[in-house]
MITOR-920358 format. One record per residue (C-alpha): residue in three letters; chain; x, y, z negated. Coordinates in steps of 0.05 Angstrom, whole numbers, plus 5000, padded with zeros to 4 digits. Layout:
# residues N
(node 'ala','A',(X,Y,Z)),
...
***
This chain:
# residues 310
(node 'met','A',(6955,8663,5984)),
(node 'thr','A',(6886,8696,5977)),
(node 'thr','A',(6835,8641,5987)),
(node 'val','A',(6759,8645,5988)),
(node 'glu','A',(6725,8578,5978)),
(node 'ile','A',(6651,8573,5996)),
(node 'ala','A',(6621,8519,5951)),
(node 'thr','A',(6547,8538,5951)),
(node 'his','A',(6500,8504,6000)),
(node 'gly','A',(6460,8551,6044)),
(node 'ser','A',(6511,8608,6040)),
(node 'thr','A',(6522,8650,6102)),
(node 'leu','A',(6583,8690,6125)),
(node 'ala','A',(6574,8752,6168)),
(node 'leu','A',(6616,8811,6190)),
(node 'glu','A',(6600,8879,6159)),
(node 'gly','A',(6649,8931,6183)),
(node 'arg','A',(6718,8903,6169)),
(node 'arg','A',(6692,8862,6111)),
(node 'leu','A',(6667,8791,6106)),
(node 'arg','A',(6598,8791,6075)),
(node 'ile','A',(6583,8726,6037)),
(node 'asn','A',(6509,8716,6023)),
(node 'arg','A',(6490,8664,5972)),
(node 'his','A',(6429,8621,5983)),
(node 'glu','A',(6402,8634,5913)),
(node 'gly','A',(6411,8709,5921)),
(node 'gly','A',(6466,8760,5914)),
(node 'his','A',(6526,8773,5959)),
(node 'ala','A',(6599,8790,5957)),
(node 'his','A',(6645,8830,6003)),
(node 'val','A',(6718,8813,6018)),
(node 'pro','A',(6762,8856,6063)),
(node 'ile','A',(6785,8811,6120)),
(node 'glu','A',(6856,8840,6116)),
(node 'asp','A',(6861,8812,6045)),
(node 'leu','A',(6846,8741,6066)),
(node 'asp','A',(6896,8685,6079)),
(node 'leu','A',(6847,8627,6082)),
(node 'val','A',(6773,8612,6082)),
(node 'ile','A',(6750,8543,6059)),
(node 'leu','A',(6680,8518,6073)),
(node 'glu','A',(6677,8465,6019)),
(node 'val','A',(6605,8445,6035)),
(node 'pro','A',(6579,8434,6106)),
(node 'ala','A',(6514,8473,6098)),
(node 'val','A',(6544,8541,6109)),
(node 'gly','A',(6526,8589,6166)),
(node 'val','A',(6580,8631,6199)),
(node 'ser','A',(6566,8685,6251)),
(node 'gly','A',(6606,8689,6315)),
(node 'ala','A',(6627,8760,6298)),
(node 'ala','A',(6656,8736,6232)),
(node 'leu','A',(6694,8680,6266)),
(node 'ala','A',(6722,8729,6318)),
(node 'ala','A',(6743,8779,6265)),
(node 'leu','A',(6777,8725,6223)),
(node 'ala','A',(6813,8700,6286)),
(node 'glu','A',(6836,8770,6304)),
(node 'ala','A',(6864,8779,6234)),
(node 'gly','A',(6899,8711,6237)),
(node 'val','A',(6857,8680,6182)),
(node 'pro','A',(6847,8604,6189)),
(node 'met','A',(6785,8568,6164)),
(node 'met','A',(6782,8498,6134)),
(node 'val','A',(6717,8459,6145)),
(node 'cys','A',(6701,8402,6096)),
(node 'asp','A',(6652,8345,6104)),
(node 'ala','A',(6596,8322,6058)),
(node 'arg','A',(6648,8289,6013)),
(node 'his','A',(6684,8357,6006)),
(node 'val','A',(6745,8328,6043)),
(node 'pro','A',(6778,8370,6098)),
(node 'ala','A',(6749,8351,6165)),
(node 'ala','A',(6774,8405,6213)),
(node 'trp','A',(6814,8469,6221)),
(node 'leu','A',(6792,8530,6258)),
(node 'his','A',(6855,8568,6273)),
(node 'pro','A',(6869,8630,6314)),
(node 'leu','A',(6905,8620,6380)),
(node 'gly','A',(6972,8653,6385)),
(node 'val','A',(6982,8656,6309)),
(node 'ala','A',(7032,8613,6273)),
(node 'asp','A',(6995,8553,6246)),
(node 'ile','A',(6992,8539,6172)),
(node 'phe','A',(7018,8471,6192)),
(node 'asp','A',(7091,8488,6206)),
(node 'pro','A',(7122,8433,6249)),
(node 'arg','A',(7189,8446,6215)),
(node 'arg','A',(7157,8430,6148)),
(node 'ala','A',(7126,8368,6177)),
(node 'arg','A',(7195,8343,6198)),
(node 'arg','A',(7224,8359,6130)),
(node 'gln','A',(7166,8324,6095)),
(node 'ala','A',(7174,8262,6138)),
(node 'ala','A',(7249,8262,6127)),
(node 'leu','A',(7245,8270,6051)),
(node 'gly','A',(7298,8223,6023)),
(node 'glu','A',(7279,8159,5987)),
(node 'arg','A',(7314,8181,5924)),
(node 'thr','A',(7274,8245,5922)),
(node 'arg','A',(7208,8209,5935)),
(node 'asp','A',(7224,8158,5881)),
(node 'arg','A',(7241,8214,5832)),
(node 'leu','A',(7176,8250,5846)),
(node 'trp','A',(7136,8186,5839)),
(node 'arg','A',(7170,8172,5772)),
(node 'asp','A',(7151,8242,5748)),
(node 'leu','A',(7078,8233,5770)),
(node 'val','A',(7072,8165,5736)),
(node 'cys','A',(7107,8189,5673)),
(node 'ala','A',(7059,8249,5668)),
(node 'lys','A',(7000,8202,5678)),
(node 'ile','A',(7020,8154,5623)),
(node 'met','A',(7035,8211,5575)),
(node 'ala','A',(6965,8240,5588)),
(node 'gln','A',(6936,8171,5575)),
(node 'ala','A',(6975,8168,5510)),
(node 'asp','A',(6948,8236,5489)),
(node 'leu','A',(6877,8213,5502)),
(node 'val','A',(6887,8149,5462)),
(node 'ala','A',(6918,8189,5405)),
(node 'asp','A',(6858,8235,5405)),
(node 'leu','A',(6815,8174,5392)),
(node 'gly','A',(6857,8159,5330)),
(node 'leu','A',(6888,8097,5361)),
(node 'pro','A',(6961,8077,5365)),
(node 'asp','A',(6995,8111,5423)),
(node 'ala','A',(7069,8094,5412)),
(node 'arg','A',(7070,8037,5462)),
(node 'leu','A',(7043,8082,5518)),
(node 'arg','A',(7094,8136,5502)),
(node 'arg','A',(7151,8085,5504)),
(node 'leu','A',(7126,8061,5572)),
(node 'ala','A',(7125,8133,5597)),
(node 'glu','A',(7196,8143,5575)),
(node 'asp','A',(7218,8078,5609)),
(node 'val','A',(7191,8095,5678)),
(node 'asp','A',(7249,8091,5727)),
(node 'lys','A',(7253,8124,5795)),
(node 'gly','A',(7201,8093,5840)),
(node 'asp','A',(7172,8055,5780)),
(node 'pro','A',(7200,7988,5804)),
(node 'glu','A',(7177,7953,5740)),
(node 'asn','A',(7106,7979,5751)),
(node 'arg','A',(7101,8012,5682)),
(node 'glu','A',(7038,8044,5708)),
(node 'ala','A',(7002,7977,5711)),
(node 'thr','A',(7030,7956,5643)),
(node 'ala','A',(7003,8019,5612)),
(node 'ala','A',(6934,8006,5641)),
(node 'gln','A',(6930,7940,5603)),
(node 'phe','A',(6932,7979,5537)),
(node 'tyr','A',(6897,8041,5560)),
(node 'trp','A',(6830,8017,5587)),
(node 'pro','A',(6811,7972,5528)),
(node 'ala','A',(6828,8029,5481)),
(node 'leu','A',(6784,8077,5520)),
(node 'phe','A',(6723,8034,5536)),
(node 'gly','A',(6730,7970,5496)),
(node 'glu','A',(6760,7901,5505)),
(node 'asp','A',(6706,7878,5555)),
(node 'phe','A',(6719,7936,5603)),
(node 'arg','A',(6744,7918,5673)),
(node 'arg','A',(6769,7974,5717)),
(node 'arg','A',(6747,7936,5780)),
(node 'gly','A',(6680,7915,5750)),
(node 'asp','A',(6610,7941,5764)),
(node 'ser','A',(6595,7976,5698)),
(node 'thr','A',(6565,8046,5692)),
(node 'glu','A',(6633,8070,5667)),
(node 'val','A',(6666,8046,5732)),
(node 'ala','A',(6613,8081,5774)),
(node 'ala','A',(6624,8147,5737)),
(node 'leu','A',(6700,8141,5740)),
(node 'asp','A',(6699,8127,5815)),
(node 'trp','A',(6653,8187,5827)),
(node 'gly','A',(6697,8232,5786)),
(node 'tyr','A',(6760,8209,5821)),
(node 'ala','A',(6727,8224,5888)),
(node 'val','A',(6713,8295,5866)),
(node 'leu','A',(6784,8303,5841)),
(node 'arg','A',(6815,8273,5904)),
(node 'ala','A',(6775,8320,5949)),
(node 'met','A',(6800,8380,5909)),
(node 'ile','A',(6872,8355,5917)),
(node 'cys','A',(6861,8342,5992)),
(node 'arg','A',(6838,8414,6002)),
(node 'ala','A',(6898,8441,5963)),
(node 'leu','A',(6948,8399,6004)),
(node 'val','A',(6920,8421,6071)),
(node 'ala','A',(6916,8494,6048)),
(node 'ala','A',(6990,8490,6028)),
(node 'gly','A',(7010,8466,6097)),
(node 'leu','A',(7030,8396,6075)),
(node 'tyr','A',(7013,8336,6117)),
(node 'pro','A',(6969,8295,6071)),
(node 'ala','A',(6979,8229,6109)),
(node 'ile','A',(7054,8229,6092)),
(node 'gly','A',(7057,8203,6021)),
(node 'leu','A',(7112,8195,5969)),
(node 'his','A',(7093,8126,5944)),
(node 'his','A',(7027,8112,5981)),
(node 'met','A',(7041,8097,6054)),
(node 'ala','A',(6980,8060,6078)),
(node 'ala','A',(6967,8062,6153)),
(node 'gly','A',(6901,8093,6169)),
(node 'asn','A',(6898,8133,6104)),
(node 'ala','A',(6896,8206,6122)),
(node 'phe','A',(6908,8227,6049)),
(node 'asn','A',(6964,8183,6023)),
(node 'leu','A',(6996,8245,5990)),
(node 'ala','A',(6931,8260,5953)),
(node 'asp','A',(6932,8190,5925)),
(node 'asp','A',(7002,8205,5897)),
(node 'val','A',(6986,8274,5869)),
(node 'ile','A',(6921,8251,5836)),
(node 'glu','A',(6955,8205,5786)),
(node 'pro','A',(6971,8253,5729)),
(node 'tyr','A',(6902,8284,5736)),
(node 'arg','A',(6862,8220,5731)),
(node 'pro','A',(6860,8222,5654)),
(node 'leu','A',(6819,8285,5660)),
(node 'val','A',(6764,8245,5693)),
(node 'asp','A',(6773,8189,5641)),
(node 'arg','A',(6764,8239,5584)),
(node 'leu','A',(6701,8270,5614)),
(node 'val','A',(6670,8201,5627)),
(node 'arg','A',(6684,8179,5556)),
(node 'glu','A',(6654,8243,5529)),
(node 'ala','A',(6593,8232,5572)),
(node 'arg','A',(6585,8161,5545)),
(node 'leu','A',(6589,8186,5474)),
(node 'ala','A',(6534,8236,5489)),
(node 'asp','A',(6492,8183,5524)),
(node 'pro','A',(6512,8109,5516)),
(node 'thr','A',(6470,8091,5577)),
(node 'leu','A',(6514,8137,5620)),
(node 'ala','A',(6455,8162,5661)),
(node 'pro','A',(6481,8199,5723)),
(node 'ala','A',(6445,8262,5699)),
(node 'gln','A',(6493,8261,5639)),
(node 'trp','A',(6559,8253,5674)),
(node 'lys','A',(6551,8282,5744)),
(node 'pro','A',(6547,8355,5722)),
(node 'arg','A',(6608,8346,5678)),
(node 'leu','A',(6649,8315,5734)),
(node 'ala','A',(6625,8362,5788)),
(node 'ala','A',(6653,8419,5746)),
(node 'leu','A',(6720,8386,5730)),
(node 'gly','A',(6757,8438,5771)),
(node 'glu','A',(6742,8489,5717)),
(node 'his','A',(6766,8447,5659)),
(node 'pro','A',(6827,8476,5623)),
(node 'leu','A',(6895,8443,5626)),
(node 'ala','A',(6962,8463,5596)),
(node 'met','A',(7018,8474,5646)),
(node 'ala','A',(7084,8512,5638)),
(node 'gly','A',(7061,8546,5575)),
(node 'lys','A',(6996,8571,5607)),
(node 'thr','A',(6924,8550,5603)),
(node 'leu','A',(6899,8539,5674)),
(node 'arg','A',(6836,8514,5707)),
(node 'ala','A',(6846,8444,5735)),
(node 'arg','A',(6838,8472,5806)),
(node 'ala','A',(6893,8523,5792)),
(node 'ala','A',(6938,8470,5761)),
(node 'val','A',(6929,8426,5823)),
(node 'lys','A',(6947,8486,5867)),
(node 'ala','A',(7010,8497,5825)),
(node 'thr','A',(7029,8423,5832)),
(node 'val','A',(7019,8424,5907)),
(node 'asp','A',(7055,8490,5916)),
(node 'ser','A',(7115,8464,5877)),
(node 'leu','A',(7115,8401,5921)),
(node 'ala','A',(7115,8445,5983)),
(node 'arg','A',(7176,8482,5956)),
(node 'ile','A',(7212,8416,5943)),
(node 'val','A',(7198,8394,6015)),
(node 'asp','A',(7226,8460,6041)),
(node 'asp','A',(7287,8464,5995)),
(node 'gly','A',(7302,8390,5987)),
(node 'lys','A',(7306,8398,5911)),
(node 'gly','A',(7268,8423,5850)),
(node 'arg','A',(7218,8397,5799)),
(node 'ile','A',(7145,8384,5811)),
(node 'ala','A',(7098,8425,5766)),
(node 'leu','A',(7053,8379,5726)),
(node 'pro','A',(7001,8387,5671)),
(node 'thr','A',(7026,8373,5601)),
(node 'arg','A',(6960,8368,5564)),
(node 'ile','A',(6886,8362,5578)),
(node 'leu','A',(6853,8415,5533)),
(node 'glu','A',(6785,8420,5503)),
(node 'ala','A',(6730,8456,5541)),
(node 'arg','A',(6730,8511,5488)),
(node 'asp','A',(6802,8527,5506)),
(node 'ala','A',(6777,8557,5571)),
(node 'arg','A',(6776,8625,5535)),
(node 'arg','A',(6852,8625,5539)),
(node 'leu','A',(6853,8616,5615)),
(node 'ala','A',(6908,8653,5651)),
(node 'thr','A',(6871,8706,5691)),
(node 'asp','A',(6919,8710,5749)),
(node 'val','A',(6911,8640,5777)),
(node 'ala','A',(6838,8631,5796)),
(node 'asp','A',(6819,8628,5869)),
(node 'gly','A',(6754,8659,5892)),
(node 'val','A',(6700,8606,5892)),
(node 'leu','A',(6631,8627,5916)),
***
């Protein structure tokens, strides 16, 4: 899928011949042939789109996702008479996904999360064996709640014995903000892949339009944890000016997955695409990150996985 994501406030989209002209507020522009597009995402609400551009996209069968001020999908603009990206057959398959498959997928997500936590603790020079044993002991569906047990060891190691995840510290504020950025990125990927985000694997809360995002986010949370800890080391007061830029750019942070170095946003897309294939085929393994890399490892990024972000 060729996706163009508009992430700059004040950008405008206009039609120029058979190309979409994207003008950036700070100057400069880009052209994309409309025939090459599969999806346009307006990640920020302050984007202007001409009627001619909308008509040309509709004629070419290109849908547009509109996000709100929190960067979460709020609406679809989709051409009439063109097969919707939300395939009702996939919706039925997703809703009918067997309990054993859902439990297996949740186990894999939790196991990957705890292993990432263990890696982070090991990088601090602290004992990580207990976390790794917990990861290996996660059963389908995590009925023993190994995830919660791991948290009892993980958070004190990361932020000290006095840290409380549900407290009101500056670390908690930074973590929550980072998770919100990460969740929004996952929400966009789920909707773009044609999955119904309200239908979760483990999370099933009524009224939550993004239960599936709250499942998929788990193995990616340690990325936010790492960035917040790094920000605190750079500035013990954790002033927002220190951590917000780091967390806002987390989509570009390098991760290891399947022997490649990917941007976090590309890794999320790979995870979501693999989940869509499991829904369609009823079998398969979910693609998950295996290591959070250092920022300097970005030079090894695979060049064939980055979406266009403008």
